[in-house]
NUTI-668790 format. One record per residue (C-alpha): y, z, x; residue in three letters. Coordinates in nm, 2 decimals. Example, Ala and Ser with C-alpha at 12.3 -4.5 7.8 and 13.67 -1.06 7.14 Angstrom:
# NUTI-668790
+--------+--------+--------+---------+
|     c2 |     c3 |     c1 | residuo |
+--------+--------+--------+---------+
|  -0.45 |   0.78 |   1.23 |     ALA |
|  -0.11 |   0.71 |   1.37 |     SER |
+--------+--------+--------+---------+
This chain:
# NUTI-668790
+--------+--------+--------+---------+
|     c2 |     c3 |     c1 | residuo |
+--------+--------+--------+---------+
|   2.16 |  -0.65 |  -1.63 |     MET |
|   1.98 |  -0.53 |  -1.32 |     THR |
|   1.79 |  -0.77 |  -1.10 |     ASP |
|   1.43 |  -0.65 |  -1.08 |     LYS |
|   1.46 |  -0.69 |  -0.70 |     HIS |
|   1.77 |  -0.47 |  -0.68 |     GLU |
|   1.73 |  -0.13 |  -0.51 |     VAL |
|   1.91 |   0.15 |  -0.69 |     THR |
|   2.01 |   0.51 |  -0.59 |     ARG |
|   1.74 |   0.63 |  -0.83 |     GLU |
|   1.48 |   0.43 |  -0.62 |     PHE |
|   1.60 |   0.60 |  -0.30 |     LEU |
|   1.60 |   0.94 |  -0.47 |     ALA |
|   1.24 |   0.90 |  -0.56 |     ARG |
|   1.17 |   0.79 |  -0.20 |     PHE |
|   1.33 |   1.11 |  -0.07 |     THR |
|   1.14 |   1.32 |  -0.33 |     GLN |
|   0.81 |   1.17 |  -0.21 |     ALA |
|   0.89 |   1.29 |   0.14 |     TRP |
|   0.94 |   1.64 |   0.01 |     ASN |
|   0.62 |   1.62 |  -0.20 |     ASP |
|   0.43 |   1.49 |   0.11 |     HIS |
|   0.32 |   1.20 |  -0.11 |     ASP |
|   0.22 |   0.91 |   0.12 |     ILE |
|   0.11 |   0.68 |  -0.16 |     ASP |
|   0.45 |   0.70 |  -0.34 |     THR |
|   0.63 |   0.65 |  -0.01 |     LEU |
|   0.43 |   0.34 |   0.06 |     MET |
|   0.49 |   0.21 |  -0.29 |     ALA |
|   0.86 |   0.20 |  -0.19 |     HIS |
|   0.79 |  -0.01 |   0.12 |     MET |
|   0.78 |  -0.39 |   0.14 |     ASP |
|   0.46 |  -0.56 |   0.25 |     GLU |
|   0.61 |  -0.65 |   0.59 |     ASP |
|   0.78 |  -0.32 |   0.68 |     CYS |
|   0.90 |  -0.12 |   0.98 |     GLU |
|   0.97 |   0.24 |   1.05 |     PHE |
|   1.19 |   0.36 |   1.34 |     MET |
|   1.17 |   0.73 |   1.37 |     ALA |
|   1.46 |   0.94 |   1.49 |     SER |
|   1.26 |   1.06 |   1.79 |     VAL |
|   1.03 |   0.88 |   2.03 |     GLY |
|   1.00 |   0.72 |   2.37 |     PRO |
|   1.20 |   0.40 |   2.32 |     GLY |
|   1.55 |   0.30 |   2.22 |     VAL |
|   1.42 |   0.27 |   1.86 |     ASN |
|   1.24 |   0.60 |   1.87 |     GLY |
|   0.88 |   0.58 |   1.78 |     ALA |
|   0.85 |   0.24 |   1.61 |     HIS |
|   0.58 |   0.14 |   1.37 |     TRP |
|   0.54 |  -0.22 |   1.23 |     VAL |
|   0.32 |  -0.32 |   0.93 |     GLY |
|   0.20 |  -0.12 |   0.63 |     ARG |
|  -0.09 |   0.06 |   0.80 |     GLU |
|   0.11 |   0.15 |   1.10 |     GLU |
|   0.41 |   0.27 |   0.90 |     VAL |
|   0.17 |   0.48 |   0.69 |     ARG |
|   0.05 |   0.65 |   1.01 |     LYS |
|   0.41 |   0.69 |   1.13 |     GLY |
|   0.52 |   0.86 |   0.80 |     PHE |
|   0.21 |   1.09 |   0.80 |     ALA |
|   0.29 |   1.19 |   1.16 |     SER |
|   0.60 |   1.38 |   1.04 |     LEU |
|   0.38 |   1.61 |   0.83 |     TRP |
|   0.14 |   1.65 |   1.12 |     ASP |
|   0.42 |   1.77 |   1.34 |     ASN |
|   0.62 |   1.96 |   1.08 |     TYR |
|   0.38 |   2.08 |   0.80 |     PRO |
|   0.68 |   2.22 |   0.60 |     ASP |
|   0.91 |   1.92 |   0.65 |     ALA |
|   1.19 |   1.90 |   0.39 |     HIS |
|   1.49 |   1.67 |   0.34 |     PHE |
|   1.79 |   1.79 |   0.15 |     THR |
|   2.01 |   1.49 |   0.05 |     PRO |
|   2.38 |   1.51 |   0.13 |     ILE |
|   2.61 |   1.33 |  -0.11 |     GLY |
|   2.50 |   1.01 |  -0.27 |     GLU |
|   2.30 |   0.73 |  -0.10 |     ASP |
|   2.49 |   0.40 |  -0.08 |     PHE |
|   2.37 |   0.05 |  -0.12 |     ILE |
|   2.56 |  -0.27 |  -0.01 |     ALA |
|   2.36 |  -0.58 |  -0.07 |     GLY |
|   2.04 |  -0.57 |   0.12 |     ASN |
|   2.14 |  -0.26 |   0.33 |     ARG |
|   2.18 |   0.10 |   0.24 |     GLY |
|   2.21 |   0.45 |   0.39 |     CYS |
|   2.11 |   0.80 |   0.29 |     GLY |
|   2.22 |   1.12 |   0.46 |     GLU |
|   2.02 |   1.44 |   0.47 |     TRP |
|   1.95 |   1.77 |   0.63 |     ILE |
|   1.60 |   1.80 |   0.77 |     PHE |
|   1.43 |   2.14 |   0.81 |     THR |
|   1.09 |   2.21 |   0.94 |     GLY |
|   0.88 |   2.42 |   1.16 |     THR |
|   0.74 |   2.24 |   1.47 |     ARG |
|   0.36 |   2.28 |   1.46 |     LYS |
|   0.33 |   2.27 |   1.84 |     SER |
|   0.54 |   2.58 |   1.92 |     ASP |
|   0.66 |   2.73 |   1.59 |     GLY |
|   1.03 |   2.64 |   1.65 |     VAL |
|   1.23 |   2.60 |   1.33 |     LYS |
|   1.43 |   2.28 |   1.34 |     VAL |
|   1.74 |   2.20 |   1.13 |     GLU |
|   1.91 |   1.87 |   1.18 |     ALA |
|   2.15 |   1.64 |   1.00 |     ARG |
|   2.05 |   1.28 |   0.98 |     GLY |
|   2.05 |   0.96 |   0.80 |     CYS |
|   1.83 |   0.66 |   0.72 |     ASP |
|   1.97 |   0.31 |   0.75 |     VAL |
|   1.77 |   0.09 |   0.53 |     PHE |
|   1.72 |  -0.29 |   0.51 |     THR |
|   1.58 |  -0.40 |   0.17 |     PHE |
|   1.37 |  -0.70 |   0.07 |     ARG |
|   1.21 |  -0.79 |  -0.26 |     ASN |
|   1.34 |  -0.46 |  -0.42 |     GLY |
|   1.17 |  -0.25 |  -0.16 |     LYS |
|   1.24 |  -0.10 |   0.18 |     ILE |
|   1.17 |  -0.34 |   0.46 |     ALA |
|   1.31 |  -0.13 |   0.74 |     VAL |
|   1.36 |   0.25 |   0.76 |     LYS |
|   1.57 |   0.33 |   1.07 |     ASN |
|   1.61 |   0.71 |   1.10 |     SER |
|   1.87 |   0.89 |   1.31 |     MET |
|   1.94 |   1.26 |   1.34 |     ARG |
|   2.16 |   1.51 |   1.52 |     LYS |
|   1.96 |   1.79 |   1.68 |     GLN |
|   2.06 |   2.10 |   1.87 |     LYS |
|   1.94 |   2.08 |   2.23 |     PRO |
+--------+--------+--------+---------+
């Protein structure tokens, strides 16, 4: 029997699909009430860092503002260990500011709480 607060691979697959569908409401339905998002790029050691549902929503939407054709292709299977998890992906998108096509391998390191994502910490490798 599965605990109703347990995060599954299927849950994370739906989360990734919501990114590819540019579906902010579905993304936010996967996030805990008290959530954080640390982007793979930004000015600080944590990249751009958003805290709280409204700020995280803005942070998520900013990806599509900067990369209107953003897409994540999963690599292998996500893994979950207790209240932590990780998913690997290849990101592709065309940067709106200059038309440069970006392709980068990356991962999300998750912290879960109450069957949802409390922290999404993104990291990626990118060509200089």
